[in-house]
C-alpha positions in Angstrom: -61.9 57.0 74.1 -61.0 56.4 70.5 -62.4 58.8 67.9 -64.2 56.0 66.0 -66.1 55.0 69.2 -66.9 58.7 70.0 -68.3 59.2 66.5 -70.1 55.9 66.5 -71.7 56.4 69.8 -73.3 59.6 68.5 -74.2 58.2 65.1 -75.8 55.0 66.4 -77.9 56.8 69.0 -79.6 59.4 66.8 -83.3 58.9 66.0 -85.8 61.0 64.1 -87.3 62.2 67.4 -84.0 63.9 68.2 -84.0 66.0 65.1 -85.1 69.6 65.3 -87.6 70.7 62.6 -85.1 72.8 60.7 -82.8 69.7 60.4 -85.7 67.7 58.9 -86.5 70.6 56.5 -82.9 70.9 55.2 -82.6 67.2 54.9 -85.6 67.2 52.6 -84.0 70.0 50.6 -80.8 68.0 50.2 -82.6 64.8 49.3 -84.7 66.7 46.7 -81.7 68.3 45.1 -79.6 65.1 45.1 -82.4 63.0 43.6 -82.7 65.5 40.8 -79.1 65.8 39.9 -78.6 62.0 40.1 -81.5 61.4 37.7 -80.0 64.0 35.3 -76.5 62.5 35.7 -77.7 59.0 34.9 -77.6 59.9 31.2 -74.0 61.1 31.4 -71.2 59.0 29.7 -69.3 58.4 33.0 -72.4 56.9 34.7 -73.2 54.9 31.6 -69.7 53.5 31.3 -69.6 52.5 35.0 -73.0 50.8 34.5 -71.7 48.9 31.5 -68.6 47.7 33.4 -70.5 46.7 36.5 -73.2 45.0 34.3 -76.5 45.7 35.9 -78.5 42.8 37.2 -78.6 40.3 40.1 -80.1 42.7 42.6 -83.1 44.7 43.8 -81.7 48.2 44.0 -82.7 50.7 41.3 -80.3 52.3 38.9 -81.7 55.8 38.8 -83.3 57.0 35.6 -83.5 53.4 34.2 -85.6 50.3 34.7 -82.4 48.4 35.6 -81.7 46.8 39.0 -78.4 45.9 40.6 -77.0 44.7 43.9 -77.0 47.5 46.6 -73.2 47.9 46.2 -73.3 48.2 42.5 -76.3 50.5 42.5 -74.5 52.7 45.0 -71.4 52.8 42.7 -73.4 53.7 39.6 -75.8 56.1 41.2 -73.0 57.7 43.2 -71.2 58.4 40.0 -74.3 59.8 38.4 -74.9 62.0 41.4 -71.7 63.9 40.8 -71.5 63.5 37.0 -72.7 67.0 36.2 -71.0 68.7 39.2 -74.5 70.0 40.0 -74.8 68.5 43.4 -74.9 70.3 46.7 -71.9 71.6 48.7 -71.1 72.4 52.3 -68.7 75.0 53.7 -67.5 72.8 56.7 -66.8 69.8 54.5 -65.2 71.8 51.7 -66.9 69.4 49.3 -70.2 67.7 48.3 -71.9 66.2 51.3 -75.0 64.5 49.9 -73.7 62.8 46.7 -71.9 60.0 48.5 -74.4 59.3 51.2 -77.8 59.3 49.5 -77.1 56.8 46.6 -75.9 54.4 49.2 -79.0 54.9 51.4 -81.4 54.6 48.4 -79.6 51.4 47.3 -79.8 50.0 50.9 -83.5 51.0 51.3 -84.4 49.2 48.1 -82.9 46.0 49.5 -84.0 46.4 53.1 -87.3 48.4 53.4 -87.1 51.5 55.5 -89.5 54.4 56.2 -88.9 58.0 55.5 -88.2 59.0 59.0 -85.4 56.4 59.3 -84.0 57.5 55.9 -83.9 61.2 56.9 -82.2 60.4 60.2 -79.6 58.2 58.5 -78.9 61.0 56.1 -78.4 63.6 58.9 -76.1 61.1 60.7 -73.9 60.8 57.6 -73.9 64.5 56.9 -72.9 65.3 60.5 -70.2 62.6 60.6 -68.3 63.7 57.6 -68.6 67.4 58.7 -67.3 66.5 62.1 -64.2 65.0 60.6 -63.9 68.0 58.4 -63.7 70.3 61.4 -60.7 68.3 62.6 -58.8 68.0 59.3 -59.6 71.2 57.4 -58.6 74.0 59.8 -58.6 77.6 58.7 -56.4 76.8 55.7 -58.5 73.8 54.6 -55.2 71.8 54.8 -56.8 68.4 53.9 -58.3 69.8 50.7 -55.4 72.1 49.8 -53.0 69.1 50.1 -54.8 67.5 47.2 -57.4 65.2 48.8 -60.9 65.2 47.4 -62.6 65.8 50.7 -66.0 64.8 49.3 -64.8 61.2 49.3 -62.0 61.0 51.8 -64.4 62.2 54.4 -67.6 61.3 52.7 -66.8 57.6 52.9 -67.0 57.9 56.7 -70.3 59.8 56.5 -71.7 57.1 54.1 -70.6 54.3 56.4 -72.2 56.0 59.5 -75.4 56.7 57.6 -75.7 53.1 56.4 -75.0 51.8 59.9 -77.8 54.0 61.3 -80.3 52.9 58.7 -79.4 49.2 59.5 -79.7 50.0 63.3 -76.2 48.8 64.0 -74.9 49.4 67.5 -72.1 51.7 68.4 -69.4 49.0 68.4 -70.2 47.8 64.9 -70.5 51.4 63.7 -67.0 52.1 65.0 -65.7 49.1 63.1 -67.4 50.4 59.9 -65.7 53.8 60.4 -62.4 52.1 60.9 -62.9 50.1 57.7 -63.9 53.2 55.8 -60.6 54.9 56.8 -58.8 52.3 54.8 -61.2 52.6 51.9 -60.8 56.4 51.7 -59.3 57.9 48.5 -59.7 60.5 45.9 -57.1 62.9 44.3 -57.8 66.4 43.1 -55.4 65.7 40.2 -58.4 64.0 38.5 -60.7 67.0 38.7 -62.0 67.9 35.2 -62.2 64.2 34.2 -64.7 61.4 34.5 -62.6 60.1 37.5 -63.9 62.9 39.7 -67.5 61.6 39.7 -66.1 58.1 39.9 -64.6 59.1 43.2 -68.1 59.7 44.5 -69.5 56.5 43.2 -66.7 54.5 44.7 -67.1 56.4 47.9 -70.8 55.5 48.1 -70.0 51.9 47.4 -67.1 51.8 49.9 -69.1 53.4 52.7 -71.9 51.0 52.3 -69.5 48.1 51.9 -67.8 49.0 55.2 -71.2 49.0 57.0 -72.2 45.6 55.5 -68.9 44.1 56.5 -69.1 45.4 60.1 -72.7 44.1 60.4 -71.3 40.6 59.7 -68.5 40.8 62.3 -65.6 42.0 60.1 -62.8 43.4 62.2 -60.8 46.6 62.0 -58.7 48.8 64.4 -61.0 51.3 66.2 -57.9 53.4 66.6 -57.6 53.9 62.8 -58.1 57.6 63.1 -55.5 58.6 65.7 -53.0 55.7 65.2 -49.5 57.0 64.3 -50.1 55.4 60.9 -53.8 56.1 60.9 -56.1 58.4 58.9 -55.2 61.7 60.6 -51.4 61.3 60.4 -51.3 59.8 56.9 -53.8 62.0 55.2 -53.0 65.3 57.0 -49.7 64.8 58.8 -48.4 65.7 62.3 -49.6 69.1 63.5 -52.0 69.5 60.6 -55.2 68.4 62.3 -57.1 69.0 65.6 -58.7 65.8 66.8 -60.5 67.5 69.7 -62.6 69.5 67.2 -64.0 66.4 65.6 -66.6 65.6 68.3 -66.8 68.9 70.1 -69.7 70.4 68.1 -71.8 67.3 67.2 -75.3 68.4 66.5 -74.9 71.8 68.1 -76.3 72.8 65.6 -76.4 70.0 63.0 -74.2 71.0 60.1 -77.1 70.3 57.7 -78.7 73.4 59.3 -75.7 75.7 59.8 -73.8 76.5 57.7 -76.2 74.2 55.8 -76.5 72.9 52.3 -75.2 74.9 49.4 -77.5 74.4 46.5 -75.9 74.9 43.1 -77.6 77.2 40.5 -75.1 76.2 37.8 -73.9 72.8 36.6 -70.2 73.5 37.0 -67.6 73.7 39.7 -68.9 75.6 42.8 -65.7 77.7 42.9 -66.9 79.5 39.8 -70.4 80.3 41.2 -69.7 83.6 43.0 -68.1 85.1 39.9 -71.0 83.8 37.8 -73.5 85.4 40.1 -71.7 88.8 39.7 -71.2 88.3 36.0 -74.8 87.4 35.2 -76.0 90.3 37.3 -73.8 92.8 35.4 -74.7 91.4 32.0 -78.4 91.5 32.6 -78.5 94.8 34.5 -76.4 96.7 32.0 -77.7 94.8 28.9 -74.2 94.1 27.8 -73.4 92.8 24.3 -70.3 90.6 24.0 -69.0 92.6 21.0 -68.9 95.7 23.3 -66.9 94.1 26.1 -63.1 94.5 25.7 -61.9 92.9 28.9 -63.2 90.8 31.8 -61.3 90.6 35.0 -62.2 88.2 37.8 -60.8 87.7 41.3 -61.6 84.6 43.4 -59.8 83.0 46.4 -56.5 81.4 45.5 -57.7 78.0 46.7 -60.6 78.3 44.4 -58.6 79.6 41.5 -56.1 76.7 41.7 -58.5 74.3 40.1 -60.6 76.7 38.0 -57.9 78.6 36.2 -58.2 77.0 32.8 -58.0 79.7 30.2 -58.2 77.1 27.3 -60.4 74.2 28.3 -60.2 71.2 25.9 -63.3 69.3 26.9 -66.8 69.8 28.4 -65.5 68.5 31.7 -62.6 70.9 31.7 -65.0 73.7 30.9 -66.8 73.0 34.1 -63.6 73.8 35.9 -62.7 76.9 33.8 -63.8 80.2 35.3 -62.8 81.7 32.0 -65.2 79.6 30.0 -68.0 80.0 32.5 -67.7 83.8 32.5 -67.4 83.9 28.7 -70.5 81.7 28.4 -72.4 83.9 30.9 -71.6 87.0 28.7 -72.5 85.3 25.5 -75.8 83.6 26.6 -76.8 85.4 29.8 -77.3 82.0 31.4 -75.4 78.8 32.3 -77.1 75.5 31.4 -76.3 71.8 31.5 -76.1 71.9 27.7 -73.2 74.3 27.9 -70.9 71.5 29.0 -72.2 68.8 26.7 -70.8 67.5 23.5 -68.8 70.1 21.6 -70.5 73.1 23.3 -67.1 74.0 24.7 -66.0 74.6 21.1 -68.6 77.3 20.5 -66.8 79.9 18.3 -68.6 82.8 20.0 -67.5 81.7 23.4 -63.9 80.8 22.3 -63.5 84.2 20.9 -64.2 85.7 24.3 -61.8 83.5 26.2 -58.7 85.7 25.6 -60.6 88.7 27.1 -61.1 86.9 30.4 -58.3 87.3 33.0 -58.5 85.5 36.3 -56.5 86.1 39.4 -56.5 85.5 43.2 -58.0 88.2 45.2 -56.1 90.1 47.9 -56.7 90.9 51.5 -57.6 94.4 50.4 -60.5 93.0 48.3 -61.9 90.5 50.8 -61.4 89.6 54.5 -58.7 86.9 55.0 -61.2 84.3 56.2 -63.5 84.7 53.2 -62.8 82.0 50.6 -66.2 82.1 48.9 -66.3 85.6 47.4 -65.7 87.0 44.0 -65.2 90.3 42.2 -65.7 90.9 38.5 -64.8 94.0 36.5 -65.8 94.6 32.9 -64.2 97.2 30.6 -66.2 98.1 27.5 -64.7 99.1 24.2 -65.3 102.8 24.9 -63.4 102.5 28.2 -66.4 102.3 30.6 -65.7 100.2 33.7 -68.5 98.2 35.3 -67.8 96.0 38.4 -69.4 94.1 41.2 -68.5 91.8 44.1 -70.2 89.4 46.5 -69.2 87.6 49.6 -70.8 84.3 48.6 -73.0 82.8 45.9 -76.7 82.7 46.3 -77.7 79.4 47.9 -74.2 78.9 49.5 -75.5 78.8 53.1 -78.8 78.2 54.8 -78.8 81.9 55.7 -78.7 82.8 52.0 -80.9 80.1 50.5 -81.9 79.5 47.0 -85.6 80.4 46.7 -87.9 77.4 46.8 -89.4 78.1 43.4 -85.9 78.1 41.9 -85.0 74.8 43.7 -88.2 73.2 42.2 -87.4 74.6 38.7 -83.9 73.1 38.9 -85.4 69.8 40.1 -87.9 69.6 37.3 -85.3 70.4 34.6 -83.0 67.7 36.0 -85.8 65.0 36.2 -86.8 65.8 32.6 -83.4 64.7 31.3 -84.2 61.0 32.0 -87.8 60.7 33.1 -91.1 62.2 32.0 -91.2 65.9 33.1 -94.6 65.2 34.7 -92.9 62.9 37.2 -91.1 65.8 38.9 -94.2 67.1 40.8 -95.2 63.8 42.5 -91.5 63.1 43.3 -91.0 66.5 44.8 -94.3 66.3 46.7 -93.3 62.9 48.2 -89.9 64.2 49.3 -91.6 67.2 50.9 -93.6 64.8 53.0 -90.9 62.2 53.3 -91.4 61.8 57.1 -94.8 60.3 56.4 -93.6 57.8 53.8 -93.9 54.2 55.1 -91.6 52.6 52.6 -88.9 54.3 50.7 -89.4 52.0 47.8 -92.5 54.0 46.9 -90.1 56.9 46.1 -87.5 54.9 44.2 -90.3 53.4 42.1 -90.9 56.9 40.7 -87.3 57.1 39.7 -87.6 54.5 36.9 -89.0 55.5 33.4 -91.9 53.0 33.9 -92.9 53.0 37.6 -93.0 49.6 39.2 -96.8 49.6 39.6 -97.3 50.4 35.9 -94.9 47.6 34.8 -96.8 45.1 36.9 -100.1 46.0 35.3 -98.7 46.0 31.8 
């Protein structure tokens, strides 16, 4: 049986009743976090520019954080870009990327156009999450070959997850879902060379649009080769290469457990590249616990995994976006401010003289097997040397919130959500939104939720 059919059979069959309670819980966590960061990202230049080029209008799907409407495909593109604009969206260890940002903008756009209840929405999201992670198990391997080679796995794999999710929400059968997955294979793209620029979030917007596009085409009878994964010129061979993938692993663990449960959703505490987060956790702990003053710190040394360091070793960032991918900037900012905020990457914040003065003191390197086990690519060690020669150090195996076994506390998740919502909507809107998502399995029409994502809710505009 071809891989597209194997994945499609599982994706098309899943229903809400099949989901364990913990999968529903974590799906709600992922939806809450993604809604928040998408609303916050809607004000970013990259999302605004995409919206201007697409030219909102002509549809019923909401552009988050605005009163604008667009076609489902255009809304998926704009909101997908916004979801990743701040690099504040969730991650997943199996995927080696951001699982929710491509899927949920497509599902929200579709649910605005074709009414769906909360149970169907949650199920479709879990289907998409599981599909992209299943593919990741086959192409990543222990060395994360797919990602290391230069593909942005969030989108090269996320486009398949998005297609599967949209097919499930539309109740397409397995045959059409397989076609959508094959179409998505030809629409997959995204190069790590563009990390640190507006094109990185554009990857996600295009992925959300392309995954939905593939599902809509399949629904109407569009054709594709269901062997597009394993063909000698198909996805696996072209993207990974001979001997660099394990097709058998792709369907072997489907739903046992669901990946949204274990390893789960990694919720970001900081609005910058997740590869900087373990070091930031250590740095902030040291700075606060020892009450460190920047002028008394002579040297900062940081060790992270070589795969993480490759795209975060930027000792002299030249823009806010580059600063998000600079472990040196992030650690300097953590020392200077004892916090990392969205504002630290906006405008000319990266030019802050106090932070720039600290950059030459920060030295980043890849950690060795003596520091961390070979299979740990999520840890970090930080060592500070004060001007009087005192050495203070710390290390962790993973950042707080990186797995479901080490979750971000609920109150901190809600605080992040409220701060994100307040960047584009009234702060008071955060509580009803969060409360509705917490009880999403009782929501009869997802448009009730999307109505709260506009500055003036639909009901209020009608009464005006």
